[in-house]
C-alpha positions in Angstrom: -24.4 32.6 79.2 -23.3 29.8 81.4 -19.8 28.6 80.8 -19.0 25.0 81.6 -15.5 25.3 83.1 -15.3 21.6 83.8 -15.9 20.8 80.2 -13.3 23.3 79.0 -10.8 22.0 81.5 -11.4 18.5 80.3 -10.9 19.5 76.7 -7.7 21.4 77.6 -6.4 18.4 79.4 -7.1 16.2 76.4 -5.4 18.6 74.1 -2.4 18.9 76.4 -2.3 15.1 76.7 -2.3 14.8 73.0 0.4 17.4 72.7 2.4 15.7 75.4 2.0 12.3 73.7 3.0 13.7 70.3 5.9 15.5 71.9 6.9 12.3 73.6 6.7 10.4 70.3 8.8 13.1 68.6 11.4 12.9 71.4 11.5 9.1 71.2 11.9 9.3 67.4 14.7 11.8 67.7 16.3 9.7 70.4 16.0 6.6 68.1 17.4 8.4 65.2 20.3 9.9 67.2 21.1 6.7 69.1 20.2 3.8 66.8 20.3 5.4 63.3 23.1 7.8 63.9 25.8 5.9 62.0 23.5 5.2 59.1 22.5 8.8 58.6 25.9 10.1 59.3 27.2 7.9 56.5 24.4 9.1 54.3 25.4 12.7 54.9 29.1 11.9 54.3 28.2 10.0 51.2 26.2 12.9 49.9 29.0 15.3 50.5 32.0 13.1 49.5 33.2 10.9 46.8 35.1 7.7 47.6 37.7 6.4 45.1 39.0 2.9 45.5 42.8 2.4 45.6 43.5 -1.2 44.5 46.0 -3.1 46.4 49.2 -4.3 44.8 49.0 -8.0 44.3 51.7 -10.1 46.0 54.6 -11.6 44.0 54.9 -15.3 43.1 58.5 -16.5 43.4 60.3 -19.6 42.4 62.3 -21.5 45.1 65.4 -19.4 44.4 63.7 -16.0 44.6 63.1 -15.4 40.9 59.9 -13.3 40.4 57.6 -15.5 38.2 54.6 -13.3 38.6 54.6 -9.6 39.8 52.5 -6.5 39.6 53.3 -3.1 38.3 51.3 0.1 39.0 49.0 1.3 36.3 46.0 3.7 36.2 42.3 3.1 35.6 40.5 6.0 33.8 37.2 7.0 35.5 34.7 9.8 35.2 31.9 11.6 37.2 29.1 12.0 34.7 27.4 14.7 36.9 30.6 16.8 36.6 30.7 16.2 32.8 27.0 17.2 32.6 27.5 20.4 34.6 30.2 21.5 32.2 28.3 20.3 29.1 31.5 18.5 28.1 30.5 15.0 27.0 31.0 15.4 23.3 34.3 17.3 23.6 35.7 14.8 26.1 34.6 11.7 24.1 36.1 13.2 20.9 39.5 13.9 22.6 39.7 10.6 24.5 38.7 8.1 21.8 42.0 8.3 19.8 44.1 8.2 23.0 42.6 5.2 24.7 41.6 3.3 21.6 37.9 3.1 22.3 34.9 4.0 20.2 33.4 7.5 20.6 29.9 6.1 21.2 31.2 3.8 23.9 32.8 6.7 25.8 30.0 9.1 25.2 27.4 6.6 26.6 29.4 6.4 29.9 30.0 10.1 30.1 26.3 10.8 30.0 25.1 8.2 32.6 24.1 10.9 35.0 22.3 8.5 37.3 25.6 7.7 38.8 28.7 9.7 39.9 31.2 7.0 38.9 31.9 5.4 35.6 35.0 3.3 34.7 36.2 4.1 31.1 39.3 2.0 30.8 41.5 -0.1 33.0 45.3 -0.5 32.9 46.2 2.5 30.9 49.7 2.6 29.4 52.2 5.2 30.4 51.7 7.0 27.1 47.9 7.0 27.5 48.1 8.4 31.0 50.6 11.2 29.9 48.3 12.2 27.0 45.2 12.5 29.2 47.2 14.5 31.8 48.1 16.8 29.0 44.4 17.3 28.2 43.8 18.2 31.9 46.7 20.6 32.1 45.3 24.2 32.1 48.7 25.6 31.0 49.0 23.4 27.9 45.3 23.4 27.0 43.7 26.5 28.6 40.5 26.4 26.5 39.6 22.7 26.9 41.2 21.6 30.2 38.1 22.8 32.2 36.0 20.1 30.4 38.2 17.3 31.9 37.6 18.1 35.6 35.3 15.1 35.8 38.0 12.8 34.4 40.3 11.3 37.0 42.5 8.3 37.6 42.3 5.4 40.1 45.5 3.5 41.1 45.5 0.0 39.8 48.0 -2.8 39.0 48.7 -5.1 36.1 50.1 -8.6 36.3 53.3 -9.5 34.5 54.8 -13.0 34.2 58.5 -12.2 33.7 59.8 -15.6 32.5 56.7 -16.6 30.5 56.9 -20.2 32.0 54.7 -22.5 33.9 51.3 -21.1 32.8 49.4 -24.1 34.1 51.0 -23.7 37.5 50.9 -19.9 37.9 47.5 -19.5 36.3 46.4 -15.9 35.6 44.3 -13.0 36.9 41.1 -11.6 35.5 40.1 -8.1 34.5 39.7 -7.2 38.1 43.0 -8.7 39.2 41.3 -11.6 40.8 42.9 -15.1 40.5 41.3 -17.3 37.9 43.5 -20.4 37.7 46.5 -22.1 39.2 48.4 -20.5 42.1 46.7 -17.1 41.3 43.3 -18.7 42.1 44.3 -21.1 44.9 46.1 -18.4 46.9 43.9 -15.4 45.8 43.1 -14.4 49.3 46.7 -14.3 50.3 47.9 -12.5 47.1 45.1 -10.0 46.8 45.9 -7.6 49.6 43.5 -5.0 51.1 42.4 -2.0 48.9 42.6 1.5 50.1 40.5 4.6 49.3 40.6 8.4 48.8 37.6 10.3 50.1 37.2 13.7 48.3 34.6 16.4 48.9 31.9 17.2 46.3 29.2 19.8 45.8 25.4 19.3 46.3 25.1 18.6 42.6 27.6 15.7 42.8 30.5 17.4 41.1 34.1 17.2 42.5 35.5 20.0 44.6 39.1 19.8 43.5 42.1 19.6 45.8 40.1 19.2 49.0 40.7 15.6 50.1 39.5 14.8 53.5 40.8 11.3 54.1 43.1 8.8 52.5 43.5 5.1 53.4 46.5 3.3 52.1 46.1 0.0 50.4 48.0 -3.0 51.8 50.1 -5.1 49.4 49.2 -8.8 49.2 51.4 -11.5 50.6 54.1 -13.2 48.5 53.9 -16.9 47.6 57.2 -18.8 47.2 56.9 -22.0 45.1 58.8 -25.2 45.1 59.3 -24.8 41.4 62.8 -24.1 40.1 62.7 -21.8 37.1 65.7 -23.4 35.4 64.5 -27.0 35.8 61.0 -25.8 34.6 62.8 -24.4 31.5 64.5 -27.8 30.9 61.3 -29.6 31.1 59.3 -27.3 28.9 61.9 -27.2 26.2 62.1 -31.0 26.1 58.4 -31.4 26.0 58.0 -28.8 23.3 60.5 -30.6 21.1 58.8 -33.9 21.7 55.4 -32.6 20.6 56.9 -31.5 17.3 59.2 -34.5 16.8 56.7 -37.2 17.6 53.6 -35.4 16.3 51.8 -35.8 19.6 48.1 -35.5 18.7 47.0 -34.8 22.3 50.2 -33.2 23.6 52.4 -34.2 26.5 52.8 -33.7 30.3 55.8 -34.0 32.5 56.6 -33.6 36.2 60.0 -33.4 38.0 59.8 -34.0 41.8 62.1 -34.4 44.8 61.0 -37.9 45.8 62.2 -37.4 49.4 60.1 -34.3 50.2 57.3 -34.3 47.5 58.4 -30.9 46.3 57.5 -30.3 42.7 60.6 -28.8 40.9 58.9 -28.6 37.5 55.5 -29.4 36.0 54.5 -28.7 32.4 51.8 -29.4 29.8 52.4 -28.9 26.1 51.0 -27.4 24.0 50.4 -24.5 26.4 49.6 -20.8 26.2 51.2 -17.4 26.6 50.7 -16.6 30.3 50.9 -12.9 29.6 48.0 -13.2 27.1 46.0 -16.1 28.5 43.0 -15.6 26.1 45.3 -15.7 23.0 45.1 -19.1 21.4 47.9 -18.4 18.9 50.7 -20.3 20.7 48.5 -23.3 21.3 47.1 -23.4 17.8 50.7 -23.2 16.3 51.8 -26.2 18.4 48.7 -28.3 18.3 48.7 -31.4 16.0 45.0 -32.3 15.7 43.0 -29.1 15.5 42.1 -29.4 11.8 40.9 -33.0 12.4 38.5 -32.0 15.2 35.4 -30.5 13.7 34.5 -28.6 16.8 37.9 -27.0 17.2 38.7 -26.4 13.5 36.1 -23.7 13.3 38.2 -21.2 15.2 39.2 -19.5 11.9 35.6 -19.6 10.4 34.1 -16.6 8.9 31.0 -17.4 10.9 31.5 -15.4 14.2 29.3 -17.7 16.2 31.1 -20.9 15.1 34.5 -19.1 15.5 33.6 -18.0 19.1 32.4 -21.5 20.1 35.5 -23.1 18.7 37.8 -20.5 20.3 36.2 -21.1 23.7 36.6 -24.8 23.4 40.3 -24.4 22.5 40.9 -22.1 25.5 39.3 -24.7 27.8 41.6 -27.3 26.2 44.8 -25.2 26.4 44.1 -24.2 30.0 43.8 -27.9 31.1 46.8 -29.1 33.1 47.3 -32.7 31.9 49.7 -33.5 34.7 46.9 -33.3 37.3 43.7 -33.3 35.3 44.1 -36.1 32.7 43.8 -39.8 33.7 45.5 -42.6 31.7 46.4 -46.2 31.9 50.0 -46.2 33.1 51.0 -49.4 31.3 54.3 -51.0 32.2 55.4 -48.1 34.5 52.9 -49.5 37.0 55.1 -52.7 37.1 57.2 -50.7 39.6 54.3 -50.8 42.0 53.5 -54.5 41.4 57.1 -55.5 41.9 57.3 -53.5 45.1 54.2 -55.0 46.7 55.4 -58.5 45.7 58.8 -58.0 47.4 57.1 -56.4 50.5 54.8 -59.4 50.8 57.7 -61.9 50.4 56.1 -63.7 47.5 59.2 -63.1 45.3 62.9 -62.7 45.7 65.6 -61.4 43.4 66.5 -64.9 42.3 63.0 -66.3 41.9 62.6 -68.2 38.6 60.0 -67.6 35.9 59.3 -68.8 32.5 57.7 -66.8 29.6 56.3 -68.6 26.6 55.0 -65.4 25.1 51.7 -65.6 27.0 50.0 -66.6 30.2 46.8 -68.5 30.5 44.5 -66.7 32.9 41.1 -68.4 33.5 39.7 -68.6 30.0 42.0 -66.0 28.5 45.4 -66.2 26.9 47.1 -62.9 27.7 50.2 -62.2 25.6 53.6 -60.8 26.4 54.8 -57.9 24.3 57.5 -60.3 23.1 55.3 -62.8 21.4 58.0 -65.5 21.0 58.6 -65.3 24.8 61.5 -64.5 27.0 62.1 -68.1 28.1 63.6 -68.7 31.5 64.5 -65.7 33.6 64.8 -64.6 37.2 62.8 -61.8 38.9 65.4 -59.1 38.1 65.6 -60.2 34.4 61.8 -60.2 34.3 61.7 -56.5 35.4 64.5 -55.6 32.9 62.6 -57.3 30.1 59.3 -55.8 31.3 57.8 -59.3 30.9 54.0 -59.4 31.2 53.7 -63.0 32.4 56.1 -62.4 35.2 54.0 -59.5 36.5 50.8 -61.4 36.0 52.2 -64.1 38.2 53.4 -61.5 40.8 49.9 -60.0 40.9 48.3 -63.4 41.4 50.7 -64.3 44.2 49.9 -61.0 46.0 46.2 -61.7 45.7 43.1 -59.6 45.3 42.7 -58.3 48.8 46.4 -57.3 49.3 46.6 -55.9 45.8 43.7 -53.5 46.5 45.2 -52.6 49.9 48.5 -51.6 48.3 46.7 -49.8 45.5 45.0 -47.7 48.1 48.1 -47.3 50.3 50.1 -46.0 47.3 47.4 -43.2 47.0 45.7 -44.3 43.8 42.1 -44.2 45.2 42.1 -40.5 46.2 43.3 -37.1 44.9 46.8 -36.1 46.1 45.6 -32.7 47.4 48.1 -30.7 45.5 47.5 -26.9 45.8 46.3 -26.5 42.2 42.8 -26.3 40.8 41.5 -29.0 38.5 42.9 -32.2 40.0 41.1 -35.3 38.9 40.5 -38.5 40.7 41.4 -42.0 39.4 39.1 -44.6 37.8 39.6 -48.1 39.2 37.8 -51.3 40.1 35.1 -50.9 42.7 34.7 -54.6 43.2 35.0 -56.2 46.6 37.2 -58.8 45.1 39.1 -58.8 41.8 39.0 -61.7 39.4 42.2 -63.4 38.3 41.9 -61.5 35.0 41.4 -58.2 36.8 44.6 -58.8 38.8 46.6 -60.0 35.8 45.9 -57.0 33.7 46.2 -54.6 36.6 49.6 -56.0 37.4 51.0 -54.6 34.2 49.1 -51.3 34.3 45.9 -51.8 32.4 42.2 -51.7 33.4 42.3 -48.6 35.5 43.2 -44.9 35.0 45.3 -42.6 37.2 46.7 -39.1 36.9 50.4 -38.4 36.4 50.6 -36.6 39.8 49.2 -39.7 41.6 51.7 -42.0 39.7 54.8 -40.0 40.4 53.9 -39.7 44.1 53.5 -43.5 44.3 56.8 -44.2 42.4 58.5 -41.7 44.7 57.3 -43.8 47.7 58.9 -46.9 46.1 62.4 -45.3 45.8 62.5 -42.9 48.8 62.4 -45.5 51.5 58.7 -46.2 51.4 57.0 -42.9 52.3 54.0 -41.7 50.3 54.5 -37.9 50.2 51.9 -35.2 49.6 53.0 -33.3 46.5 54.1 -29.8 47.5 53.9 -26.8 45.1 54.3 -24.0 47.7 57.2 -23.5 50.1 56.0 -20.5 52.0 53.8 -17.4 52.2 55.5 -14.3 53.4 55.0 -10.5 53.7 57.2 -7.5 54.6 57.2 -8.7 58.2 58.5 -12.2 57.5 57.1 -15.7 56.9 53.4 -16.1 57.5 53.3 -19.8 56.8 55.9 -22.4 55.9 54.9 -25.7 54.2 56.7 -28.7 55.5 57.0 -32.1 53.8 54.0 -34.2 54.7 54.1 -38.0 54.8 50.7 -39.4 53.9 51.5 -43.0 54.4 54.3 -45.5 55.1 53.8 -48.1 52.3 56.9 -50.3 52.1 60.1 -50.9 54.0 63.4 -49.3 53.4 64.8 -52.8 52.5 62.2 -53.2 49.7 62.8 -49.7 48.6 66.6 -50.3 48.3 66.0 -53.5 46.4 63.7 -51.7 44.0 66.2 -48.9 43.4 68.8 -51.5 42.4 66.5 -53.4 40.2 65.2 -50.3 38.4 68.8 -49.1 37.9 69.6 -52.4 36.1 66.6 -51.7 33.8 68.6 -48.7 32.4 72.2 -49.9 32.9 71.8 -53.4 31.6 72.5 -53.9 27.8 69.3 -55.9 27.7 67.2 -53.6 29.9 64.1 -52.1 28.4 65.1 -48.6 29.7 68.6 -48.4 28.3 67.6 -45.3 26.2 67.6 -43.3 29.4 71.3 -44.1 29.9 73.5 -41.1 30.8 77.2 -41.5 30.9 78.5 -40.9 34.4 75.2 -40.8 36.2 73.4 -43.7 37.9 69.9 -43.7 36.5 66.9 -45.9 37.4 63.6 -46.1 35.5 60.8 -47.9 33.8 59.2 -47.8 30.4 55.5 -47.8 29.7 53.1 -47.9 26.7 49.4 -48.3 27.1 46.4 -48.5 24.9 44.1 -45.4 24.9 40.7 -47.1 24.7 40.5 -50.5 23.0 41.1 -51.5 19.3 41.6 -47.9 18.1 45.4 -48.0 17.7 45.8 -45.0 20.0 48.7 -45.2 22.4 50.1 -43.3 25.4 53.9 -43.6 25.8 55.5 -42.9 29.1 58.7 -43.2 31.1 59.7 -42.5 34.7 63.3 -42.1 35.7 65.2 -41.1 38.8 68.7 -40.2 39.8 71.1 -40.8 41.4 69.8 -44.3 41.6 71.4 -45.1 45.0 70.1 -41.9 46.7 67.5 -40.3 44.5 67.3 -36.4 44.4 65.0 -36.2 41.5 62.3 -38.3 39.8 60.9 -37.4 36.3 57.8 -38.7 34.7 56.8 -37.9 31.1 53.8 -39.1 29.2 53.2 -38.5 25.5 49.5 -38.6 24.4 48.8 -40.3 21.0 52.2 -40.1 19.2 51.8 -40.3 15.4 55.4 -41.5 14.7 56.3 -45.0 13.5 57.7 -46.3 16.8 55.4 -45.3 19.8 57.0 -47.2 22.7 57.8 -45.3 25.9 61.2 -46.8 26.0 62.0 -45.5 22.5 60.5 -42.0 22.5 60.0 -41.0 26.2 63.1 -42.5 27.8 65.6 -40.2 25.9 63.5 -37.1 26.7 63.5 -38.0 30.4 67.3 -38.6 30.2 67.8 -35.1 28.7 65.8 -33.5 31.5 67.6 -35.5 34.2 71.0 -34.8 32.8 70.4 -31.1 32.5 69.0 -31.0 36.0 71.8 -33.0 37.6 74.4 -30.8 36.0 72.5 -27.7 37.1 72.3 -29.1 40.7 76.0 -29.6 40.7 75.9 -33.4 41.1 79.2 -34.8 39.8 79.4 -37.6 37.4 80.9 -40.9 38.6 82.2 -42.8 35.7 82.6 -46.6 35.6 85.8 -48.0 34.2 84.2 -48.7 30.9 82.8 -45.2 30.7 86.2 -43.6 31.6 87.8 -45.3 28.6 85.5 -43.4 26.3 85.6 -40.2 28.2 86.6 -36.9 26.5 90.1 -35.6 26.9 91.8 -32.3 25.9 93.7 -32.1 22.6 97.3 -31.2 23.4 99.3 -28.3 21.8 101.8 -29.7 19.2 102.3 -26.7 16.9 106.0 -25.9 16.4 106.9 -29.5 17.5 108.7 -31.8 15.1 106.5 -34.4 13.4 107.9 -37.2 15.5 107.4 -35.4 18.8 103.9 -34.3 17.8 103.0 -37.9 17.0 104.3 -39.2 20.4 102.5 -36.4 22.3 99.1 -37.0 20.6 99.3 -40.8 20.9 100.2 -40.5 24.6 97.0 -38.5 25.1 95.1 -41.4 23.7 94.4 -40.2 20.1 95.1 -41.4 16.7 97.2 -39.1 14.5 97.4 -38.3 10.8 100.0 -36.2 9.1 99.0 -33.8 6.3 101.2 -31.7 4.1 104.7 -31.9 2.5 106.5 -35.0 3.9 109.8 -33.3 3.6 108.8 -30.6 6.1 109.4 -31.7 9.7 107.8 -29.0 11.8 104.1 -28.8 12.7 102.5 -25.5 11.8 98.9 -26.3 12.6 96.5 -29.0 13.8 92.8 -30.0 13.8 91.1 -30.2 16.2 92.7 -27.1 17.7 94.6 -27.3 21.1 92.3 -27.3 24.1 89.4 -29.0 22.2 87.7 -31.8 24.2 87.1 -34.9 22.2 86.7 -38.7 22.8 89.8 -40.8 23.3 90.6 -42.7 20.1 89.6 -39.8 17.9 91.9 -38.6 15.2 94.1 -35.5 15.4 95.4 -34.2 12.1 98.8 -32.4 12.2 99.9 -30.2 9.3 103.4 -29.5 8.1 102.1 -26.5 6.0 99.2 -24.1 6.3 95.7 -25.5 6.3 93.8 -25.1 3.0 90.7 -23.3 4.4 88.8 -24.1 1.2 89.3 -27.8 1.6 86.2 -28.9 3.5 84.7 -32.2 4.2 81.0 -33.2 3.5 79.2 -34.6 6.5 77.6 -38.0 5.6 74.2 -39.3 6.7 74.7 -41.9 9.5 71.0 -42.3 10.5 70.0 -45.8 11.2 73.6 -47.0 11.5 75.0 -49.0 14.4 77.6 -47.4 16.7 80.6 -49.0 14.9 79.2 -48.4 11.4 78.6 -44.7 12.2 82.1 -44.3 13.6 83.7 -45.9 10.6 81.6 -43.9 8.2 82.6 -40.6 9.8 86.3 -41.6 10.0 86.2 -42.5 6.3 85.1 -38.9 5.7 87.9 -37.5 7.8 85.6 -36.6 10.7 85.6 -37.5 14.3 82.8 -39.3 16.1 81.2 -39.0 19.5 78.3 -41.3 20.6 75.6 -39.8 22.9 72.4 -41.2 24.3 72.2 -45.0 24.4 75.3 -45.5 22.4 77.0 -47.8 24.9 79.8 -49.9 23.6 78.4 -52.8 25.4 74.8 -52.2 24.3 74.4 -53.9 21.0 71.5 -52.9 18.7 71.7 -49.2 19.2 71.0 -47.2 16.0 71.7 -43.5 15.1 68.7 -41.2 15.3 70.3 -37.7 15.2 73.6 -36.1 14.4 74.9 -32.7 15.6 75.6 -31.5 12.1 73.2 -32.4 9.4 74.2 -34.5 6.4 75.5 -32.5 3.4 77.0 -29.7 5.4 80.6 -28.7 4.7 83.0 -28.7 7.7 86.7 -28.7 8.4 88.5 -32.0 8.6 88.5 -33.7 12.1 85.3 -31.9 13.1 83.5 -33.9 15.9 80.1 -35.1 14.9 78.0 -36.1 17.9 75.6 -38.9 17.1 72.6 -39.8 19.3 71.8 -43.5 19.5 68.7 -45.3 20.6 67.5 -48.8 21.0 64.3 -50.3 19.7 62.1 -50.9 22.8 58.9 -52.8 23.2 58.3 -52.0 26.9 
């Protein structure tokens, strides 16, 4: 047989070529996998042989300006399981039965997760209590539970943290965190990246079946705590503001609640900000606190269904209530500022030199603007008055005239310059913009109504920033809620005061401070209910319509102190008061005064009394016991008090006195001296002095053998003040000479 060696050789070469080609492909593939896919397959092998457990980072702390921890995290455990481990031990039913009563979850819920064998990780419950963790550890302890502990090998813990708000204040500022410790509102949301930190992990070995190999950890990466955020808020001032607003919601039946801001006008730092009603920041989904404070829930069909037996209706109503209670009125709600905007109109008129302090005006009770007759709040008119008196009287015709003198173009330029056409940029979520005229030129009617704060809507935060510019020398400041961000190594970022615009001159600002102080200090000023003895207060009242022809009102007041060099400015707005008198000067001014007085005392700013105030100042009752009657009389009268002797006239030595030595009471009060032991059962009945004038209330209490002290607007020189509250309610029995503090107010029409 003839063998074709050439053909065989060619076939061999083809086969060898194919083998070489396949081998080359194999080598290329191996090289590709080793070089380009190495990391991927290495990670796959590691993933198959190990189990990674996340170690959540501790969230950073939120502090107030003085270092008080307003929001902080504490370590807690999250309960997890490996269903493959549970399956291999056939333990699902046993584990679910034992865990259910401990962690307070249904058996079926737990069992479902224990049997999800398609995964090696299931979360059972977050944020276990100390007691829950201890009880589960006991189940896993082989010494205490030798028969059942083996079934709990697949049950482990992950480190987690829970957020606590120690002081329970400022919920709308602090916000809250969600189920996964992520920021959902307020500072928690706006600074979530800084607060969150970096999670760590624990890599543990596991078998081919996916079950844990206990106690053989290969790698552990520590978590990194989040940075701390230091706010400009002062916890004490925040408490003052929240307390006053909460009382106002109740006292004046505020249908839509109230909002307030306390700011340093020089720096723009927010010292306090509150909305009422609010919510429990430690239980942000609980509507109980809001519902208990709210005035109008039952009148709103959509909201009143929260307690319905129908679950769907109840859920919808509850969700709407939560949205309402989480809304920060101080930055999210717009309103017509009313007469508080007259501060801005007056400032622009002075800056433009279209008015001076002595400029003359006449108010007939209205002003004719084009085809409209626009009324003053005092329908009979204020008559002749100068500029300062016009501001004190809050006279609408005066401000309409000022607006017209400034003119359309300049008015809108100042409106923009004071920051009303854009958001302030405060570091809180939910800030709204204003609603204002978009016309290229305002009509005379537009200018006239705008000049006294109607026809446009702004937010409280915009307004307090603008007013701060009027009183701080003319600088429009960006509102600042955060002072600094820091970690264990020091300060990461410090926030400095930021001037957004220079609006008016220092001269205009000084004049406005003096004029606004007279609004409070003058006996005829519309802001006299904000008077505080010993402190120089400036301010302006405001009441605006909410909508038209619906009888709904928003009352407001803005006050600042000390008037010559302001350290604080406070704005409070009350939404739809249901009381008889709804003027800002009547119901808001006293609340602002309370907040300012508490704040100034807390800040250590001393009172500076005028001569008139010093006469009515409190003095200490001297010790006269054991003295003779005559010497006791002389001593008491020398201290500035009246004196009355009680007891046997034949006895000449004083054995007791009321008020007791060391008590602080007003000069001119009566001290009773006793020549025999006081009859403890002889008590006086406190009369009702509500609605009385200062002199009538004093006389009534003296007739009952009691002492009197006027607070609030009860100035001797301010006629027309009437009593609204007394420190001890009528009908109570008290000792003779007890001091009854009576709060006075003036009727105000803004």
